[in-house]
N, C-alpha and C positions, 0 to 999 in steps of 0.2 A: 503494500500500500504506500509506503514512504516513497518508493521509486516512482510511482505514478504522480505523486505530489511534486517531486523534484522535476520530473519531465514537464509537467504542466507549467511550473514557474519558469523553467528554462525556455520554454516555447513562447513566452510572452515577449512581445517585441517593443512595447512602449510603456512608459510610466503610468499613463492614465489607465490602461488595461490592467496593469499589475495592481494598481490601487483598488480598482473595482473588484478584481479577483480576490484579493486579500479581504476586502470588506464583505464579500460573499461567503467566504469559507471560515472566517474567524469572527468571534464576537468582538465588540469594541474592547473589552477587557483583555482578551487573548491577543489582539493586535497590539495593544499598548504594552503588554508583557513581552511580546516578541521584540518590539522595538527597543524596549528597555534592555533586554539581554544583548541585542545587537550593539547598542551603544556601549554597554559595559565591556563587551568583547573588544571593541575598538579602543577604549580607554586602557584596557589591559595591554593591548599590543603597543600602545604609546608609552607604556611603563608607569602608568598611574598607580598609586597605592590603593589598597582595598578601601581605606578610610575615605579617600577622595572620591572614589567611584561610587561608594554608598551615598555620600553626601550629594553628589551630582545627579544620581539616577534614582535614589530612594529604593534601590534593590536590596533584598535581604542578603545577609552574609552567606546563608546556605545556598541561595540561588547564584550568587556571585562565585562561590566556590565551584559549583557545577559548570558555570560558564568558563571559569579559569581552566578547569580540567579539559574541556573541549578545545580551548584555544591552544593549550600547551601539549596537545597530542602529537 
């Protein structure tokens, strides 16, 4: 099932269609959490500390730890 989702996202050719697709498949809360995790991953890659990332994104330390594990695989 995950493969189908990835293929669907990759097939999207423009930002408006991608936004519409995400709004169709995610609730507003899920989309916000997805965006929060993506922002946290970017900040981790920039070398920001956990404390700064939590302050900037309001992400929980447990979620940030899971994001960090994915980023550092």
